[in-house]
PDB file of N, CA, C and O in Angstrom:
ATOM      1  N   MET A   1     114.780  93.300 109.634  1.00  0.00           N
ATOM      2  CA  MET A   1     114.107  94.566 109.884  1.00  0.00           C
ATOM      3  C   MET A   1     114.874  95.716 109.234  1.00  0.00           C
ATOM      4  O   MET A   1     114.280  96.695 108.782  1.00  0.00           O
ATOM      5  N   LYS A   2     116.207  95.583 109.194  1.00  0.00           N
ATOM      6  CA  LYS A   2     117.033  96.628 108.612  1.00  0.00           C
ATOM      7  C   LYS A   2     116.713  96.792 107.124  1.00  0.00           C
ATOM      8  O   LYS A   2     116.619  97.918 106.634  1.00  0.00           O
ATOM      9  N   GLU A   3     116.545  95.689 106.407  1.00  0.00           N
ATOM     10  CA  GLU A   3     116.220  95.755 104.984  1.00  0.00           C
ATOM     11  C   GLU A   3     114.839  96.346 104.769  1.00  0.00           C
ATOM     12  O   GLU A   3     114.625  97.090 103.811  1.00  0.00           O
ATOM     13  N   LEU A   4     113.901  96.026 105.645  1.00  0.00           N
ATOM     14  CA  LEU A   4     112.554  96.582 105.540  1.00  0.00           C
ATOM     15  C   LEU A   4     112.585  98.097 105.716  1.00  0.00           C
ATOM     16  O   LEU A   4     111.853  98.818 105.038  1.00  0.00           O
ATOM     17  N   ALA A   5     113.421  98.574 106.614  1.00  0.00           N
ATOM     18  CA  ALA A   5     113.537 100.019 106.835  1.00  0.00           C
ATOM     19  C   ALA A   5     114.111 100.714 105.606  1.00  0.00           C
ATOM     20  O   ALA A   5     113.701 101.829 105.283  1.00  0.00           O
ATOM     21  N   LYS A   6     115.058 100.070 104.914  1.00  0.00           N
ATOM     22  CA  LYS A   6     115.648 100.666 103.725  1.00  0.00           C
ATOM     23  C   LYS A   6     114.613 100.834 102.617  1.00  0.00           C
ATOM     24  O   LYS A   6     114.701 101.768 101.820  1.00  0.00           O
ATOM     25  N   TYR A   7     113.643  99.943 102.565  1.00  0.00           N
ATOM     26  CA  TYR A   7     112.648  99.976 101.502  1.00  0.00           C
ATOM     27  C   TYR A   7     111.309 100.531 101.957  1.00  0.00           C
ATOM     28  O   TYR A   7     110.291 100.285 101.309  1.00  0.00           O
ATOM     29  N   SER A   8     111.285 101.275 103.058  1.00  0.00           N
ATOM     30  CA  SER A   8     110.030 101.820 103.560  1.00  0.00           C
ATOM     31  C   SER A   8     109.398 102.788 102.557  1.00  0.00           C
ATOM     32  O   SER A   8     108.173 102.840 102.441  1.00  0.00           O
ATOM     33  N   GLY A   9     110.203 103.541 101.846  1.00  0.00           N
ATOM     34  CA  GLY A   9     109.672 104.450 100.830  1.00  0.00           C
ATOM     35  C   GLY A   9     109.007 103.696  99.692  1.00  0.00           C
ATOM     36  O   GLY A   9     107.953 104.107  99.205  1.00  0.00           O
ATOM     37  N   ALA A  10     109.614 102.599  99.264  1.00  0.00           N
ATOM     38  CA  ALA A  10     109.017 101.788  98.198  1.00  0.00           C
ATOM     39  C   ALA A  10     107.709 101.157  98.661  1.00  0.00           C
ATOM     40  O   ALA A  10     106.769 101.029  97.876  1.00  0.00           O
ATOM     41  N   ILE A  11     107.644 100.767  99.914  1.00  0.00           N
ATOM     42  CA  ILE A  11     106.410 100.198 100.458  1.00  0.00           C
ATOM     43  C   ILE A  11     105.304 101.248 100.464  1.00  0.00           C
ATOM     44  O   ILE A  11     104.156 100.943 100.140  1.00  0.00           O
ATOM     45  N   VAL A  12     105.644 102.483 100.829  1.00  0.00           N
ATOM     46  CA  VAL A  12     104.659 103.571 100.809  1.00  0.00           C
ATOM     47  C   VAL A  12     104.194 103.826  99.369  1.00  0.00           C
ATOM     48  O   VAL A  12     103.012 104.084  99.140  1.00  0.00           O
ATOM     49  N   MET A  13     105.111 103.754  98.400  1.00  0.00           N
ATOM     50  CA  MET A  13     104.707 103.928  97.006  1.00  0.00           C
ATOM     51  C   MET A  13     103.739 102.832  96.573  1.00  0.00           C
ATOM     52  O   MET A  13     102.777 103.106  95.856  1.00  0.00           O
ATOM     53  N   LEU A  14     103.981 101.598  96.999  1.00  0.00           N
ATOM     54  CA  LEU A  14     103.061 100.501  96.671  1.00  0.00           C
ATOM     55  C   LEU A  14     101.691 100.722  97.296  1.00  0.00           C
ATOM     56  O   LEU A  14     100.676 100.385  96.686  1.00  0.00           O
ATOM     57  N   ILE A  15     101.643 101.278  98.492  1.00  0.00           N
ATOM     58  CA  ILE A  15     100.364 101.605  99.120  1.00  0.00           C
ATOM     59  C   ILE A  15      99.646 102.662  98.285  1.00  0.00           C
ATOM     60  O   ILE A  15      98.432 102.583  98.096  1.00  0.00           O
ATOM     61  N   GLY A  16     100.384 103.646  97.785  1.00  0.00           N
ATOM     62  CA  GLY A  16      99.795 104.658  96.910  1.00  0.00           C
ATOM     63  C   GLY A  16      99.235 104.060  95.631  1.00  0.00           C
ATOM     64  O   GLY A  16      98.183 104.481  95.150  1.00  0.00           O
ATOM     65  N   ILE A  17      99.938 103.080  95.083  1.00  0.00           N
ATOM     66  CA  ILE A  17      99.445 102.399  93.882  1.00  0.00           C
ATOM     67  C   ILE A  17      98.155 101.656  94.193  1.00  0.00           C
ATOM     68  O   ILE A  17      97.226 101.659  93.385  1.00  0.00           O
ATOM     69  N   LEU A  18      98.092 101.021  95.358  1.00  0.00           N
ATOM     70  CA  LEU A  18      96.849 100.349  95.752  1.00  0.00           C
ATOM     71  C   LEU A  18      95.703 101.333  95.914  1.00  0.00           C
ATOM     72  O   LEU A  18      94.567 101.034  95.544  1.00  0.00           O
ATOM     73  N   VAL A  19      95.998 102.513  96.468  1.00  0.00           N
ATOM     74  CA  VAL A  19      94.967 103.545  96.619  1.00  0.00           C
ATOM     75  C   VAL A  19      94.432 103.961  95.252  1.00  0.00           C
ATOM     76  O   VAL A  19      93.258 104.310  95.128  1.00  0.00           O
ATOM     77  N   LEU A  20      95.277 103.929  94.228  1.00  0.00           N
ATOM     78  CA  LEU A  20      94.829 104.258  92.879  1.00  0.00           C
ATOM     79  C   LEU A  20      94.141 103.076  92.196  1.00  0.00           C
ATOM     80  O   LEU A  20      93.156 103.264  91.482  1.00  0.00           O
ATOM     81  N   ALA A  21      94.646 101.870  92.406  1.00  0.00           N
ATOM     82  CA  ALA A  21      94.163 100.701  91.669  1.00  0.00           C
ATOM     83  C   ALA A  21      92.815 100.179  92.171  1.00  0.00           C
ATOM     84  O   ALA A  21      91.960  99.813  91.364  1.00  0.00           O
ATOM     85  N   ILE A  22      92.614 100.140  93.478  1.00  0.00           N
ATOM     86  CA  ILE A  22      91.387  99.556  94.021  1.00  0.00           C
ATOM     87  C   ILE A  22      90.147 100.311  93.539  1.00  0.00           C
ATOM     88  O   ILE A  22      89.210  99.669  93.066  1.00  0.00           O
ATOM     89  N   PRO A  23      90.097 101.646  93.636  1.00  0.00           N
ATOM     90  CA  PRO A  23      88.911 102.337  93.103  1.00  0.00           C
ATOM     91  C   PRO A  23      88.755 102.172  91.585  1.00  0.00           C
ATOM     92  O   PRO A  23      87.633 102.144  91.079  1.00  0.00           O
ATOM     93  N   PHE A  24      89.865 102.063  90.865  1.00  0.00           N
ATOM     94  CA  PHE A  24      89.785 101.882  89.425  1.00  0.00           C
ATOM     95  C   PHE A  24      89.078 100.579  89.087  1.00  0.00           C
ATOM     96  O   PHE A  24      88.183 100.551  88.241  1.00  0.00           O
ATOM     97  N   PHE A  25      89.480  99.501  89.749  1.00  0.00           N
ATOM     98  CA  PHE A  25      88.867  98.209  89.464  1.00  0.00           C
ATOM     99  C   PHE A  25      87.433  98.117  89.981  1.00  0.00           C
ATOM    100  O   PHE A  25      86.641  97.322  89.475  1.00  0.00           O
ATOM    101  N   GLN A  26      87.096  98.921  90.981  1.00  0.00           N
ATOM    102  CA  GLN A  26      85.720  98.962  91.464  1.00  0.00           C
ATOM    103  C   GLN A  26      84.861  99.897  90.629  1.00  0.00           C
ATOM    104  O   GLN A  26      83.637  99.888  90.755  1.00  0.00           O
ATOM    105  N   GLY A  27      85.478 100.698  89.783  1.00  0.00           N
ATOM    106  CA  GLY A  27      84.748 101.633  88.944  1.00  0.00           C
ATOM    107  C   GLY A  27      84.278 102.869  89.691  1.00  0.00           C
ATOM    108  O   GLY A  27      83.333 103.526  89.254  1.00  0.00           O
ATOM    109  N   THR A  28      84.912 103.200  90.802  1.00  0.00           N
ATOM    110  CA  THR A  28      84.499 104.347  91.618  1.00  0.00           C
ATOM    111  C   THR A  28      85.603 105.406  91.706  1.00  0.00           C
ATOM    112  O   THR A  28      85.769 106.044  92.746  1.00  0.00           O
ATOM    113  N   THR A  29      86.339 105.589  90.644  1.00  0.00           N
ATOM    114  CA  THR A  29      87.442 106.545  90.654  1.00  0.00           C
ATOM    115  C   THR A  29      86.910 107.978  90.726  1.00  0.00           C
ATOM    116  O   THR A  29      86.045 108.375  89.946  1.00  0.00           O
ATOM    117  N   THR A  30      87.444 108.740  91.674  1.00  0.00           N
ATOM    118  CA  THR A  30      87.104 110.159  91.806  1.00  0.00           C
ATOM    119  C   THR A  30      88.400 110.961  91.833  1.00  0.00           C
ATOM    120  O   THR A  30      89.491 110.400  91.940  1.00  0.00           O
ATOM    121  N   ASN A  31      88.267 112.257  91.735  1.00  0.00           N
ATOM    122  CA  ASN A  31      89.454 113.118  91.801  1.00  0.00           C
ATOM    123  C   ASN A  31      90.132 113.012  93.160  1.00  0.00           C
ATOM    124  O   ASN A  31      91.357 113.100  93.251  1.00  0.00           O
ATOM    125  N   THR A  32      89.354 112.826  94.206  1.00  0.00           N
ATOM    126  CA  THR A  32      89.931 112.692  95.552  1.00  0.00           C
ATOM    127  C   THR A  32      90.828 111.467  95.626  1.00  0.00           C
ATOM    128  O   THR A  32      91.932 111.546  96.167  1.00  0.00           O
ATOM    129  N   ASN A  33      90.374 110.332  95.091  1.00  0.00           N
ATOM    130  CA  ASN A  33      91.201 109.124  95.083  1.00  0.00           C
ATOM    131  C   ASN A  33      92.496 109.354  94.320  1.00  0.00           C
ATOM    132  O   ASN A  33      93.566 108.917  94.744  1.00  0.00           O
ATOM    133  N   LEU A  34      92.388 110.039  93.196  1.00  0.00           N
ATOM    134  CA  LEU A  34      93.576 110.291  92.382  1.00  0.00           C
ATOM    135  C   LEU A  34      94.570 111.197  93.100  1.00  0.00           C
ATOM    136  O   LEU A  34      95.775 110.948  93.067  1.00  0.00           O
ATOM    137  N   ILE A  35      94.075 112.236  93.741  1.00  0.00           N
ATOM    138  CA  ILE A  35      94.956 113.175  94.449  1.00  0.00           C
ATOM    139  C   ILE A  35      95.628 112.493  95.632  1.00  0.00           C
ATOM    140  O   ILE A  35      96.835 112.640  95.827  1.00  0.00           O
ATOM    141  N   VAL A  36      94.861 111.747  96.423  1.00  0.00           N
ATOM    142  CA  VAL A  36      95.428 111.066  97.597  1.00  0.00           C
ATOM    143  C   VAL A  36      96.455 110.027  97.158  1.00  0.00           C
ATOM    144  O   VAL A  36      97.533 109.944  97.746  1.00  0.00           O
ATOM    145  N   GLY A  37      96.142 109.240  96.142  1.00  0.00           N
ATOM    146  CA  GLY A  37      97.092 108.246  95.640  1.00  0.00           C
ATOM    147  C   GLY A  37      98.366 108.880  95.125  1.00  0.00           C
ATOM    148  O   GLY A  37      99.465 108.387  95.380  1.00  0.00           O
ATOM    149  N   PHE A  38      98.214 109.983  94.393  1.00  0.00           N
ATOM    150  CA  PHE A  38      99.376 110.693  93.861  1.00  0.00           C
ATOM    151  C   PHE A  38     100.258 111.232  94.989  1.00  0.00           C
ATOM    152  O   PHE A  38     101.482 111.105  94.936  1.00  0.00           O
ATOM    153  N   ILE A  39      99.645 111.830  96.003  1.00  0.00           N
ATOM    154  CA  ILE A  39     100.414 112.375  97.133  1.00  0.00           C
ATOM    155  C   ILE A  39     101.148 111.260  97.866  1.00  0.00           C
ATOM    156  O   ILE A  39     102.301 111.435  98.258  1.00  0.00           O
ATOM    157  N   ILE A  40     100.492 110.112  98.058  1.00  0.00           N
ATOM    158  CA  ILE A  40     101.142 108.995  98.751  1.00  0.00           C
ATOM    159  C   ILE A  40     102.322 108.478  97.931  1.00  0.00           C
ATOM    160  O   ILE A  40     103.370 108.161  98.493  1.00  0.00           O
ATOM    161  N   ILE A  41     102.164 108.391  96.614  1.00  0.00           N
ATOM    162  CA  ILE A  41     103.268 107.929  95.769  1.00  0.00           C
ATOM    163  C   ILE A  41     104.438 108.908  95.820  1.00  0.00           C
ATOM    164  O   ILE A  41     105.587 108.480  95.931  1.00  0.00           O
ATOM    165  N   ILE A  42     104.178 110.193  95.743  1.00  0.00           N
ATOM    166  CA  ILE A  42     105.243 111.204  95.814  1.00  0.00           C
ATOM    167  C   ILE A  42     105.927 111.163  97.180  1.00  0.00           C
ATOM    168  O   ILE A  42     107.151 111.258  97.267  1.00  0.00           O
ATOM    169  N   GLU A  43     105.133 111.020  98.253  1.00  0.00           N
ATOM    170  CA  GLU A  43     105.713 110.915  99.603  1.00  0.00           C
ATOM    171  C   GLU A  43     106.610 109.684  99.701  1.00  0.00           C
ATOM    172  O   GLU A  43     107.682 109.751 100.301  1.00  0.00           O
ATOM    173  N   GLY A  44     106.192 108.576  99.128  1.00  0.00           N
ATOM    174  CA  GLY A  44     107.010 107.368  99.141  1.00  0.00           C
ATOM    175  C   GLY A  44     108.316 107.560  98.388  1.00  0.00           C
ATOM    176  O   GLY A  44     109.371 107.106  98.833  1.00  0.00           O
ATOM    177  N   PHE A  45     108.241 108.236  97.243  1.00  0.00           N
ATOM    178  CA  PHE A  45     109.437 108.503  96.454  1.00  0.00           C
ATOM    179  C   PHE A  45     110.413 109.388  97.219  1.00  0.00           C
ATOM    180  O   PHE A  45     111.603 109.085  97.301  1.00  0.00           O
ATOM    181  N   LEU A  46     109.904 110.483  97.778  1.00  0.00           N
ATOM    182  CA  LEU A  46     110.768 111.384  98.558  1.00  0.00           C
ATOM    183  C   LEU A  46     111.303 110.683  99.812  1.00  0.00           C
ATOM    184  O   LEU A  46     112.454 110.884 100.199  1.00  0.00           O
ATOM    185  N   GLY A  47     110.461 109.861 100.441  1.00  0.00           N
ATOM    186  CA  GLY A  47     110.909 109.113 101.612  1.00  0.00           C
ATOM    187  C   GLY A  47     112.004 108.122 101.266  1.00  0.00           C
ATOM    188  O   GLY A  47     112.953 107.948 102.030  1.00  0.00           O
ATOM    189  N   TYR A  48     111.874 107.470 100.109  1.00  0.00           N
ATOM    190  CA  TYR A  48     112.906 106.536  99.664  1.00  0.00           C
ATOM    191  C   TYR A  48     114.225 107.278  99.448  1.00  0.00           C
ATOM    192  O   TYR A  48     115.287 106.792  99.838  1.00  0.00           O
ATOM    193  N   LEU A  49     114.153 108.458  98.825  1.00  0.00           N
ATOM    194  CA  LEU A  49     115.370 109.256  98.629  1.00  0.00           C
ATOM    195  C   LEU A  49     115.976 109.662  99.967  1.00  0.00           C
ATOM    196  O   LEU A  49     117.193 109.609 100.140  1.00  0.00           O
ATOM    197  N   TYR A  50     115.129 110.067 100.916  1.00  0.00           N
ATOM    198  CA  TYR A  50     115.630 110.511 102.221  1.00  0.00           C
ATOM    199  C   TYR A  50     116.277 109.363 102.988  1.00  0.00           C
ATOM    200  O   TYR A  50     117.377 109.516 103.519  1.00  0.00           O
ATOM    201  N   VAL A  51     115.614 108.230 103.050  1.00  0.00           N
ATOM    202  CA  VAL A  51     116.138 107.105 103.839  1.00  0.00           C
ATOM    203  C   VAL A  51     117.443 106.599 103.254  1.00  0.00           C
ATOM    204  O   VAL A  51     118.357 106.250 104.001  1.00  0.00           O
ATOM    205  N   ASN A  52     117.548 106.552 101.940  1.00  0.00           N
ATOM    206  CA  ASN A  52     118.740 105.987 101.312  1.00  0.00           C
ATOM    207  C   ASN A  52     119.813 107.014 100.997  1.00  0.00           C
ATOM    208  O   ASN A  52     120.803 106.690 100.340  1.00  0.00           O
ATOM    209  N   ASN A  53     119.634 108.245 101.452  1.00  0.00           N
ATOM    210  CA  ASN A  53     120.667 109.268 101.350  1.00  0.00           C
ATOM    211  C   ASN A  53     121.626 109.035 102.512  1.00  0.00           C
ATOM    212  O   ASN A  53     121.250 109.202 103.673  1.00  0.00           O
ATOM    213  N   MET A  54     122.842 108.656 102.208  1.00  0.00           N
ATOM    214  CA  MET A  54     123.777 108.253 103.249  1.00  0.00           C
ATOM    215  C   MET A  54     124.417 109.438 103.983  1.00  0.00           C
ATOM    216  O   MET A  54     125.079 109.242 105.002  1.00  0.00           O
ATOM    217  N   LYS A  55     124.230 110.648 103.486  1.00  0.00           N
ATOM    218  CA  LYS A  55     124.791 111.784 104.196  1.00  0.00           C
ATOM    219  C   LYS A  55     124.008 112.004 105.483  1.00  0.00           C
ATOM    220  O   LYS A  55     122.782 111.897 105.507  1.00  0.00           O
ATOM    221  N   LYS A  56     124.730 112.310 106.543  1.00  0.00           N
ATOM    222  CA  LYS A  56     124.101 112.454 107.856  1.00  0.00           C
ATOM    223  C   LYS A  56     123.093 113.589 107.895  1.00  0.00           C
ATOM    224  O   LYS A  56     122.008 113.419 108.452  1.00  0.00           O
ATOM    225  N   GLY A  57     123.409 114.714 107.336  1.00  0.00           N
ATOM    226  CA  GLY A  57     122.467 115.827 107.269  1.00  0.00           C
ATOM    227  C   GLY A  57     122.551 116.731 108.477  1.00  0.00           C
ATOM    228  O   GLY A  57     122.744 116.280 109.606  1.00  0.00           O
ATOM    229  N   SER A  58     122.403 118.014 108.216  1.00  0.00           N
ATOM    230  CA  SER A  58     122.419 119.003 109.284  1.00  0.00           C
ATOM    231  C   SER A  58     120.993 119.279 109.731  1.00  0.00           C
ATOM    232  O   SER A  58     120.041 118.723 109.182  1.00  0.00           O
ATOM    233  N   THR A  59     120.854 120.132 110.719  1.00  0.00           N
ATOM    234  CA  THR A  59     119.528 120.509 111.200  1.00  0.00           C
ATOM    235  C   THR A  59     118.744 121.209 110.098  1.00  0.00           C
ATOM    236  O   THR A  59     117.544 120.980 109.949  1.00  0.00           O
ATOM    237  N   LEU A  60     119.405 122.051 109.335  1.00  0.00           N
ATOM    238  CA  LEU A  60     118.734 122.759 108.243  1.00  0.00           C
ATOM    239  C   LEU A  60     118.233 121.789 107.177  1.00  0.00           C
ATOM    240  O   LEU A  60     117.106 121.918 106.699  1.00  0.00           O
ATOM    241  N   SER A  61     119.063 120.822 106.804  1.00  0.00           N
ATOM    242  CA  SER A  61     118.618 119.868 105.789  1.00  0.00           C
ATOM    243  C   SER A  61     117.459 119.015 106.305  1.00  0.00           C
ATOM    244  O   SER A  61     116.559 118.668 105.540  1.00  0.00           O
ATOM    245  N   ASN A  62     117.473 118.675 107.601  1.00  0.00           N
ATOM    246  CA  ASN A  62     116.354 117.926 108.167  1.00  0.00           C
ATOM    247  C   ASN A  62     115.074 118.756 108.178  1.00  0.00           C
ATOM    248  O   ASN A  62     113.986 118.211 107.992  1.00  0.00           O
ATOM    249  N   ILE A  63     115.187 120.058 108.392  1.00  0.00           N
ATOM    250  CA  ILE A  63     114.007 120.928 108.347  1.00  0.00           C
ATOM    251  C   ILE A  63     113.459 120.993 106.921  1.00  0.00           C
ATOM    252  O   ILE A  63     112.244 120.959 106.720  1.00  0.00           O
ATOM    253  N   ILE A  64     114.338 121.085 105.942  1.00  0.00           N
ATOM    254  CA  ILE A  64     113.900 121.114 104.545  1.00  0.00           C
ATOM    255  C   ILE A  64     113.216 119.804 104.175  1.00  0.00           C
ATOM    256  O   ILE A  64     112.168 119.809 103.529  1.00  0.00           O
ATOM    257  N   TRP A  65     113.812 118.669 104.586  1.00  0.00           N
ATOM    258  CA  TRP A  65     113.184 117.372 104.320  1.00  0.00           C
ATOM    259  C   TRP A  65     111.837 117.271 105.027  1.00  0.00           C
ATOM    260  O   TRP A  65     110.894 116.705 104.474  1.00  0.00           O
ATOM    261  N   ALA A  66     111.732 117.806 106.229  1.00  0.00           N
ATOM    262  CA  ALA A  66     110.465 117.761 106.968  1.00  0.00           C
ATOM    263  C   ALA A  66     109.386 118.540 106.226  1.00  0.00           C
ATOM    264  O   ALA A  66     108.230 118.117 106.189  1.00  0.00           O
ATOM    265  N   ILE A  67     109.752 119.670 105.638  1.00  0.00           N
ATOM    266  CA  ILE A  67     108.781 120.447 104.868  1.00  0.00           C
ATOM    267  C   ILE A  67     108.379 119.680 103.609  1.00  0.00           C
ATOM    268  O   ILE A  67     107.198 119.628 103.267  1.00  0.00           O
ATOM    269  N   LEU A  68     109.352 119.087 102.919  1.00  0.00           N
ATOM    270  CA  LEU A  68     109.048 118.319 101.713  1.00  0.00           C
ATOM    271  C   LEU A  68     108.199 117.086 102.009  1.00  0.00           C
ATOM    272  O   LEU A  68     107.308 116.735 101.237  1.00  0.00           O
ATOM    273  N   LEU A  69     108.482 116.440 103.123  1.00  0.00           N
ATOM    274  CA  LEU A  69     107.777 115.199 103.451  1.00  0.00           C
ATOM    275  C   LEU A  69     106.540 115.418 104.313  1.00  0.00           C
ATOM    276  O   LEU A  69     105.941 114.454 104.788  1.00  0.00           O
ATOM    277  N   LEU A  70     106.157 116.653 104.517  1.00  0.00           N
ATOM    278  CA  LEU A  70     104.922 116.980 105.235  1.00  0.00           C
ATOM    279  C   LEU A  70     104.913 116.499 106.691  1.00  0.00           C
ATOM    280  O   LEU A  70     103.927 115.908 107.132  1.00  0.00           O
ATOM    281  N   ILE A  71     105.962 116.735 107.425  1.00  0.00           N
ATOM    282  CA  ILE A  71     106.148 116.551 108.858  1.00  0.00           C
ATOM    283  C   ILE A  71     105.908 115.111 109.332  1.00  0.00           C
ATOM    284  O   ILE A  71     106.867 114.447 109.725  1.00  0.00           O
ATOM    285  N   ILE A  72     104.681 114.609 109.312  1.00  0.00           N
ATOM    286  CA  ILE A  72     104.400 113.272 109.863  1.00  0.00           C
ATOM    287  C   ILE A  72     105.135 112.178 109.098  1.00  0.00           C
ATOM    288  O   ILE A  72     105.792 111.351 109.729  1.00  0.00           O
ATOM    289  N   PRO A  73     105.054 112.131 107.745  1.00  0.00           N
ATOM    290  CA  PRO A  73     105.853 111.115 107.045  1.00  0.00           C
ATOM    291  C   PRO A  73     107.353 111.285 107.295  1.00  0.00           C
ATOM    292  O   PRO A  73     108.093 110.301 107.305  1.00  0.00           O
ATOM    293  N   PHE A  74     107.808 112.538 107.499  1.00  0.00           N
ATOM    294  CA  PHE A  74     109.223 112.764 107.781  1.00  0.00           C
ATOM    295  C   PHE A  74     109.638 112.030 109.049  1.00  0.00           C
ATOM    296  O   PHE A  74     110.701 111.410 109.086  1.00  0.00           O
ATOM    297  N   ILE A  75     108.812 112.096 110.083  1.00  0.00           N
ATOM    298  CA  ILE A  75     109.131 111.415 111.346  1.00  0.00           C
ATOM    299  C   ILE A  75     109.243 109.920 111.124  1.00  0.00           C
ATOM    300  O   ILE A  75     110.149 109.278 111.655  1.00  0.00           O
ATOM    301  N   ILE A  76     108.330 109.362 110.345  1.00  0.00           N
ATOM    302  CA  ILE A  76     108.366 107.922 110.056  1.00  0.00           C
ATOM    303  C   ILE A  76     109.641 107.573 109.299  1.00  0.00           C
ATOM    304  O   ILE A  76     110.333 106.622 109.663  1.00  0.00           O
ATOM    305  N   PHE A  77     109.966 108.335 108.242  1.00  0.00           N
ATOM    306  CA  PHE A  77     111.153 108.035 107.446  1.00  0.00           C
ATOM    307  C   PHE A  77     112.441 108.339 108.207  1.00  0.00           C
ATOM    308  O   PHE A  77     113.460 107.690 107.972  1.00  0.00           O
ATOM    309  N   TYR A  78     112.411 109.312 109.113  1.00  0.00           N
ATOM    310  CA  TYR A  78     113.589 109.626 109.920  1.00  0.00           C
ATOM    311  C   TYR A  78     113.973 108.427 110.788  1.00  0.00           C
ATOM    312  O   TYR A  78     115.144 108.057 110.862  1.00  0.00           O
ATOM    313  N   PHE A  79     112.979 107.825 111.441  1.00  0.00           N
ATOM    314  CA  PHE A  79     113.264 106.660 112.267  1.00  0.00           C
ATOM    315  C   PHE A  79     113.601 105.437 111.420  1.00  0.00           C
ATOM    316  O   PHE A  79     114.360 104.571 111.856  1.00  0.00           O
ATOM    317  N   ALA A  80     113.040 105.360 110.205  1.00  0.00           N
ATOM    318  CA  ALA A  80     113.410 104.265 109.297  1.00  0.00           C
ATOM    319  C   ALA A  80     114.872 104.395 108.884  1.00  0.00           C
ATOM    320  O   ALA A  80     115.576 103.392 108.769  1.00  0.00           O
ATOM    321  N   LYS A  81     115.334 105.630 108.659  1.00  0.00           N
ATOM    322  CA  LYS A  81     116.733 105.846 108.301  1.00  0.00           C
ATOM    323  C   LYS A  81     117.645 105.471 109.470  1.00  0.00           C
ATOM    324  O   LYS A  81     118.689 104.850 109.273  1.00  0.00           O
ATOM    325  N   LYS A  82     117.245 105.851 110.689  1.00  0.00           N
ATOM    326  CA  LYS A  82     118.037 105.492 111.871  1.00  0.00           C
ATOM    327  C   LYS A  82     118.124 103.974 112.030  1.00  0.00           C
ATOM    328  O   LYS A  82     119.157 103.442 112.437  1.00  0.00           O
ATOM    329  N   LYS A  83     117.022 103.280 111.704  1.00  0.00           N
ATOM    330  CA  LYS A  83     116.991 101.822 111.826  1.00  0.00           C
ATOM    331  C   LYS A  83     117.785 101.147 110.711  1.00  0.00           C
ATOM    332  O   LYS A  83     118.405 100.107 110.930  1.00  0.00           O
ATOM    333  N   ALA A  84     117.765 101.743 109.506  1.00  0.00           N
ATOM    334  CA  ALA A  84     118.391 101.119 108.339  1.00  0.00           C
ATOM    335  C   ALA A  84     119.910 101.180 108.383  1.00  0.00           C
ATOM    336  O   ALA A  84     120.579 100.238 107.957  1.00  0.00           O
ATOM    337  N   TYR A  85     120.461 102.271 108.891  1.00  0.00           N
ATOM    338  CA  TYR A  85     121.909 102.450 108.868  1.00  0.00           C
ATOM    339  C   TYR A  85     122.423 102.774 110.261  1.00  0.00           C
ATOM    340  O   TYR A  85     121.854 103.604 110.970  1.00  0.00           O
ATOM    341  N   SER A  86     123.502 102.111 110.640  1.00  0.00           N
ATOM    342  CA  SER A  86     124.103 102.374 111.942  1.00  0.00           C
ATOM    343  C   SER A  86     124.941 103.654 111.864  1.00  0.00           C
ATOM    344  O   SER A  86     125.237 104.155 110.779  1.00  0.00           O
ATOM    345  N   GLU A  87     125.309 104.160 113.016  1.00  0.00           N
ATOM    346  CA  GLU A  87     126.152 105.365 113.056  1.00  0.00           C
ATOM    347  C   GLU A  87     127.500 105.108 112.396  1.00  0.00           C
ATOM    348  O   GLU A  87     128.067 106.013 111.784  1.00  0.00           O
ATOM    349  N   GLU A  88     128.025 103.883 112.510  1.00  0.00           N
ATOM    350  CA  GLU A  88     129.310 103.547 111.895  1.00  0.00           C
ATOM    351  C   GLU A  88     129.214 103.602 110.373  1.00  0.00           C
ATOM    352  O   GLU A  88     130.125 104.099 109.711  1.00  0.00           O
ATOM    353  N   GLU A  89     128.096 103.086 109.805  1.00  0.00           N
ATOM    354  CA  GLU A  89     127.933 103.129 108.355  1.00  0.00           C
ATOM    355  C   GLU A  89     127.836 104.566 107.855  1.00  0.00           C
ATOM    356  O   GLU A  89     128.420 104.917 106.830  1.00  0.00           O
ATOM    357  N   LEU A  90     127.108 105.379 108.573  1.00  0.00           N
ATOM    358  CA  LEU A  90     127.003 106.780 108.172  1.00  0.00           C
ATOM    359  C   LEU A  90     128.335 107.494 108.329  1.00  0.00           C
ATOM    360  O   LEU A  90     128.681 108.334 107.498  1.00  0.00           O
ATOM    361  N   ALA A  91     129.092 107.179 109.376  1.00  0.00           N
ATOM    362  CA  ALA A  91     130.389 107.820 109.601  1.00  0.00           C
ATOM    363  C   ALA A  91     131.369 107.433 108.501  1.00  0.00           C
ATOM    364  O   ALA A  91     132.142 108.276 108.046  1.00  0.00           O
ATOM    365  N   LEU A  92     131.354 106.164 108.061  1.00  0.00           N
ATOM    366  CA  LEU A  92     132.235 105.736 106.985  1.00  0.00           C
ATOM    367  C   LEU A  92     131.921 106.476 105.683  1.00  0.00           C
ATOM    368  O   LEU A  92     132.831 106.841 104.939  1.00  0.00           O
ATOM    369  N   TYR A  93     130.670 106.689 105.417  1.00  0.00           N
ATOM    370  CA  TYR A  93     130.280 107.365 104.187  1.00  0.00           C
ATOM    371  C   TYR A  93     130.613 108.846 104.235  1.00  0.00           C
ATOM    372  O   TYR A  93     130.948 109.433 103.206  1.00  0.00           O
ATOM    373  N   ASN A  94     130.529 109.459 105.398  1.00  0.00           N
ATOM    374  CA  ASN A  94     130.683 110.902 105.524  1.00  0.00           C
ATOM    375  C   ASN A  94     132.114 111.352 105.819  1.00  0.00           C
ATOM    376  O   ASN A  94     132.338 112.522 106.129  1.00  0.00           O
ATOM    377  N   GLU A  95     133.062 110.460 105.730  1.00  0.00           N
ATOM    378  CA  GLU A  95     134.464 110.844 106.015  1.00  0.00           C
ATOM    379  C   GLU A  95     135.033 111.716 104.950  1.00  0.00           C
ATOM    380  O   GLU A  95     136.191 112.123 105.038  1.00  0.00           O
TER     381      GLU A  95
END
């Protein structure tokens, strides 16, 4: 489960790719599909950066990440980061 949490951002990016690919192969591509797929891919990329950033982060940095990740995905990636790395691993990195 720990490894799955580390790659949660990559999984979200793959979901974004599916959102783009399925309508393409069905021949029903619209601007809405493209925008939603693009946003999901960007959210996955930013989430991957957030989860794998080993710095503990202050309240201000968490607020900035929450704004970048559009609040709800931030909550998901925040708990994925907590699951992926123990407090000891973060403490060793932040010494």
